N, C-alpha and C positions, 0 to 999 in steps of 0.2 A: 420847434416843430412838434405837433401833436402826433403821437404814434397810434396806429390802429389798435383797438382793444377788443378782446374777446369777452363776451358775456356768457358765462357758463352757469346754467340754472340746475338746481338739484331737485329731483322729485323724491317722494317718500312713501314708504309703506311697511306685518305682525306675526308671534309664535311662542314654544314652551319646553323645560326639563329639570334636577338634582336631589339628596337627603341620606338616611341609613336604612339597612335592609331588614325586613321581617315580612314573612308571608302570613297573613291572617285569613282564616277560612271560617265561613259562617254556614253551618249546615242545619237546615230546619225541615221537619216533616209535618205534613198535614194529613189528617184522616177525614175522608168523606164517606158516610154510610149511605148505602144504596137504599133510599126510602121507597115507600109504596109508589108504584107507577113510574119510578125513575129508572133510566137506563144506566148501564155501567159507564157509558161515555159522559152522561150528565155528571156523575159523581167524579169522574176523572177531571173534567173541566173545572169543577168547583175546587177540588183539592189542589189542582195545579196553581190556580190563582191565589189560593190561601198560602200555599208553600212559598211561592215567589214573593208575595207581600211580606210574609213574616221574615224571610231571609233578608229582604231589602230593609226592613225595620231594624233588624239586628245590626246589619252593616251600617245603617244610618246612625245608630247609637254611637258606634265607633267614630264615624265621620264627624259627628257633632262634637266629639271631644278634641278634635284637631284644632290647634290654636287659631289657625287661619279662619276656620268656620266660626269659632267662638267670637272672634273679633268682627265677623261680618254681620252678626245679628240677623240670622235667617229664621223664617217661620218653619214649622215642622214639614209642611208640604214641600217647601223649597229645599230642605235638607234631604228629603227622600228623593226629590227630582235630581238633585245634585249627585246623590249616591247612584241613582240609576244611570246617570250620564257618564260615570267614570268606572262602572263595573258591568259585568255580564252575569246574568243568573242562568245557571244550568239546572235542568232536571236530571238528576243522577240515578234515580231508581223509582220503580213503581211496584208495589206489592199488594196482594189481596190479604184481607184480614177478616176475622169473624168474631163476634162476641157471643155466639151461641144462638142469637135471635135473628141477626141479619149480617149480611156481608158488606164489606167496605173496601176502599182503596187507600193505601198510604203512598203519598207522593213526597219524595225528598228533593229539596232544592239546595243548591250550593252556590255561594258567592266567594270567590277568591280575590284577595286584595293585596297587592304588593305595596307595602308601606313606604318603600324607598321612593316611589314616584307619586305618592298620594297627594302631597301638598301641591306639586306642580300640576297634577291633573285637576285638582280642585280649583287652583288659581285660573287655569285655562277655562274651565266651565264658568267660573264667576265672571270672567271677562267676556264671555260669549253669551250675551243676553238672549239671543235668538235660540241658541242650543238649549239653554236652560228652560225657556218657554216650551220648546218641543218636548222636553222630558217631563215637564209639569203636565202637559196635555196627555201624554202617554200614561202617566201615573193616574190621572183623573179618570181616564177611560177604563183602566183596569179596576180601579176601586168601584166605579159605577157598575161595571159588569158583574163583579163579585156580589154586590148587593142584589142585583137583579136575578142572578142565579140562585141565591138563597131564597129570595121571594118566590121564584118559580118552583123551587123544590117544595116549599110550604103549600103552594097552590095545588101542586100535583097530589100531595098527601091528603089535602082536604076534599078533593073531588072524588066522588064514588061512582058516578055513572060512566060506563065505558065510553059512550059516545062523546061525553064532555071531556074525558081524558084525551081521547084521540084528537078532538078539536084543539085542545090546549097544546098538545104536542106538535100539531101541524102548524099552528100559528105562532104562539109565543116561543115554543121550543125551537122552531125553525128560525125565528128572528134572532134569538139569543145565540144559536149556533153560527149564524151568519156574522153576528157582531163579534163573537169570539174569533172567528176566522179573520175578520177585518182587523181586529186588534193585533193578531199575530202578524199579519202583513204590515200593519202600521209599525210594529216593533222592528220587523226586518228592514223596513224602509229607513227607520232611524239609525239602525246599526250600519247599513250600507252607506248612509250619508256620513256617519262618523269616520268610516274607512275611505271616504271620497270615491266610492263606487257609484257615480251619479247615474249612470244608465240603469244599474240595478235598483237604485233608489226610485227612479221613475217607474220602473216595472212594478215594484212593490206597492207604491201608492196608487198606481192604476188598478191593481188587484183590489185594493181597499175600496176604490170608487165603484168597481163592478158590484161589490157586495153592499156598499153603502153609498149610493149615488149623491146623497145630499150632505156629504161629510166635508164641511168647509175647511177643516184642518188638513185633510188629505190633499185638497186642491192647493192650499197654501204651501204645504211642504213639497209637493211635486213641483210647484212653481219655483221654489228655492233651488231645486236640483236643475231645472231648466236654466235658471239664471247662471248657475255655476258652469254650465256648458255653453254659456253665452247665447242661448236660444231665447232671446229677449221677448219675441212676440209670443212664444209658447208660455213663457213665464207670465207675461201680462194677461193672457187669456185665463190662466189658472187663478191669478190674484183677483181678476174681475169676477170670476165665478165664485170664489171664496167670499168676496164682499157682497155679491148678490144673495148668497145663501145666508150670510151672517153680517148684516150691515154694521154691527157694532164691533167687528173684528179688527181691533187696532193694529195688530201685528201684520195683517194683510195689507193695510194702508202703508205701513212702514216699508214693507218689502216692495210694494208697487212704487213707492217713492225712490227706492234704490235703483230700480230699473230705469225710471225716468231720468235720474241723475246720470246714469251711464250712457243714456241716449242724448245727453245734453239738453234735455227738456226740463230746465231748472224750475220754471214756474210751476209746472205740474208736480215736480218733486216736492216743492215747498207746500203746495196745496194738500198733498197726501200726508205729509208730516204734521201739518196743522190739524188735519182731520183726526189723525191718530192721537194727538195731544188732547183734542177736545173730548175724545172718547175715553182716554186714559191719561190724565194729567200727571200720573206718577210713573210714567215709562221713560227711563233715562235714555234709552236708545233712540227714541224719536227726537229728543232735544239734541243729542249728539249728532245724529244724521242731518237734522235741519241746520245745525251749526256748520257742518261740512259744506252744505249747499250754499249757505250765505258766504262762507269763506271763498268758495269757487267763484262767486259773483263779486268778490272783493268788498263785501259788506261786512267788514271785520268787527264792527261794534255789535251788530246783531249776532254774529257768530259767537263772539265772546259771551254775550248774555245767555245764549243757548248752552254753551259748554258749562258755564257756571250753574245753570239750572240743572243740568244732568248730574253735576257733582254734588249739588245740594241734596238731590234725591238719593244718590249713591256715592258716598265719599270714597268708595273703594274701586271706582270704575277707572281702571288704568287706561283704557282706550280713550276716554274723554280727556284725561290729563295729556296724553300724547297729542290728541287733536288740538287741544287748547295751546299746547306748546307750538304746534305748527302755525296757529293763528298769531301768536306772539312773534314767531320768526318772520312772518310776512310783514309785520309791523316794525321789524328790526328791534324788537324788545328782547334782546338776547338773554339778559339775566333772568327775566320772567320765563322765557322759553326753557332755559336750563333747569329752573326750579321745577317746572312741570314734567320735564323728562326724568329728572331725578326721582320725583314722586311716582311716576309711572313705573320706573324700574325698581323702586322700593316695594311697590305693590306686586310687581311681576318681574322678578330678576331675570327671567328668561324671555324677555320681550324683545325679539330681534329688531323689530321696526323702530322701537324707541332708541335702541343703540345707534341705528343708522341715522335717525333724525338728530340725535345729540351730536353724533359725529359731524354732521353738516354745520351745526352751530360752532363747534370747535374749529372747523375748517375756516369758517368766515371770520373767526376771531384770531386766525393765524396760529392756533394751537394745534399744530399738525400732528404731534406725537399723540396727544389726547384723541384726536380724530382717528388716527390709525388704530389705536387701542379699541375704540368703540366699533370700528368696522370689523376688526379681528373678532371681537366678542359676538357680533352679529353673525359672522360666517361660521363660528363654532356652533352656534345655535341653529343656523339655517345655511348649510353649505351650498344650497342651490339658489341663493339670493343674488340674482343678476345685478340688482341695484347696489348691494353692498360691494360687489366686485367693481362696479362702475365707479362708485364714489371713492373707493380705496385707490383705484387707478388714478383718479384726478389728484388725490393727495400725494401719491408717489411722484406724479408728474411735476407738481410744484416743488417737490424736494429734489427734483432732477434725478430721481431714481428711475430712469427710463426703462430698463429691462423689466423691473417689477411692475411698472405702470402698464407696459405692453402686455405682459402675462395676464394681468388682471382684466384688462379691457377685452382681450381675446376670450377669456373665460366668460365674461358677461355676455358677449355676442354668441358664444356657443350655447349658453343657457337660454338666451332669448334673441334669436336671429332676426326677429321682426321689430326690434326696438330701435327706432330712428335715433333716439338720444345717445345710444351706445356708439353708433357710427360717428355721430358728431364728436363725442369724447375722443374716439380714436383718431378722428381727423385733426383735432387740436393737438394731440400727442405727436402725430406725424408732422404737423406744422412746426411744433417746437423743435423737432429733430431734423428740420429742413428736408423732409421727404414730401415735397409739395405735390407731386403727382399722386402719391398714395392718399394724401389729404383730400385732393379733389375727388378721387374715387369714392372715398367715404362720405363726403358731403353729397355727392350725386346719389349714393345709395340712400342716405338719410332723406333726401328730397323725394326720392321715388316712394319711400315708405310713408312720408308725411309731407305732402306738397304745401302744407300751410305752416311749415316750421320757419318762422322768421329768423331764428337762430342759425339754422343750416344755411340759409341764403346769405346772412351777414358774414358767417365764417368762410363760406366759399368765396365771397367777395374779397375778404382779407387775403385769401390765398392767391386769387387772380391779381390782386394789387402787388403782392410780393413777387409774382412772376412778371410784373409790369404789363399785364394784360388789362389796361385801364378800362376800355369800354365794357368788357365782361364784368369787371368789378363794379362799375357804376350800375350796370343793369341788375346785378344781384342786390345791391343796396336798395335800389328802387323797388324791387320786388319785396324785400324785407319790410320796407316802409308801407307798401300797399297792404301787406298782411297786418302790420302793427304800426299805425301812424304815430304812436307814442314811444317808439323805440329809439331812445336817445343815442345808444351805441352806434346804430346804423347811420344816423345823421353825422355823428362824430367821424366815423370811418369814411363816409362818402366825402366829407369835407377834406380829409387828408388826401384823397385821390385828386379832388379838384385842385388842391394846393400844389400837388406834384405836377399837375398839368398847367400850372400858372394861371388857373382860373380863380384868382384870389377872392373876388366878390362872392362867387358861389360858395367858396370854402367858408368865408366868414358867416354867410347866411346859415349854412348848415351847422356851424359851431354854435351860433347864437341859439338856434333851435334846440340843439343838444343841451345847452345851458338851461334854457327854459324848462326842459323836461327833466332836469334834476342832475345833470352831469356836473358835479361840483368842480372836478379838476378842469373841465372845459371853461367853466365860469372864471376860475382863477387865472387860467392862461389868457383869456380875453381881457380881463381886468389888467393884468400885468403888461399886456401889449397894447394898451390904449384903446381897446374896443369896448 
């Protein structure tokens, strides 16, 4: 007799920390003399930008010496952007000065760097391509503004007529003041985003757009914050506007592709990634994301080609190794998947998601202790990972460590009470411990959260079968097969119920279908019994 089987699928998903301690401080002063026709505020603005730039350059020189950065082969602007992304620049003092002929302002800027965490912060930034692009944009804006302020100062000094001076101050002076204010709001937006204050991020970029209505980068960055708040339509509107203002803006196409992916509009997602690649063939994130979309569509060879392309462009891209590992996993290429997860963790030893994914491979290979170790490491890095608790619970369940399994799955549900999969996992645990009514409650909850979960219907059918409620069991298997007509497990389990009801022909038909869909054990049973 064939026994009903459960099919438990695992989902997957990223983070950072460790070293030795020393605090490095970089203090730089810049002086700006108040020239003819220039205001004190003009001098302050220029000195502030110069001081911040020089402090960033000094800190960048240190960052450049870190082994991880040396091995990454970064351009100077990338090193400065990286430095800006992992540090904060403070203006610590402002003093007036005089050289006997004119007055000036001395602005002092300071950057403090904790070397204990610097490699982890660098690694996190290097693996967050979008964050690095945001920092590069901020760097470019400030560099451009500094040049324009210097040019404006020279123009003011060269103009003699009072009316011409006033006109220049009202036009160019006002424009540069607005641009400086916009840059300051842009910087605040970037800082709020780093701290995951998404509402404040949106407010900051909205202020940028009031001052600079044609700023494509501000629309893009505000769109990212809307996306993180799951306000997908607002995000799409901002990405559309960014693309309208800057048709060659590859990152906006990438971000729009991410929204379409989350909305299950995979063809639109692919089109946006293709457009990004045509605009910037050297952007690894576009290949990585398109690979994810192909994988979602089960087009594994195309996904593999895109992950390979991303890694050719950036061999240090841990996220692409992780995702290629997932692709190998779905192809049951476990040794290649393990190699990719090992490489991802070599590049980023604090990558919680990669530990979770490697734990799944070990689980499937029946290496349960290795699996537990990886889930433990993931939880040390990210104590709020519901997925790690869920997967560790499944491992404890197979080891029949039921109290630990129950504790973990309860924690997973506390962390994410709207995750249908966690209720399915707890339902399986209750089934194994013969608490069938509790199992039914959990499958009911899972179905209420995800009415298209074939797995939940299949497993509830198994529970009804155990309770000898055969009509309900058959109805659930039927529903599972309507949702997923290629669900071999549901055919197998429905066949078992038909067999218990002495409906042998229907049982054999279902088992043959399960065999055709890849259930090897069913094929063996049919062969051994003359079918």
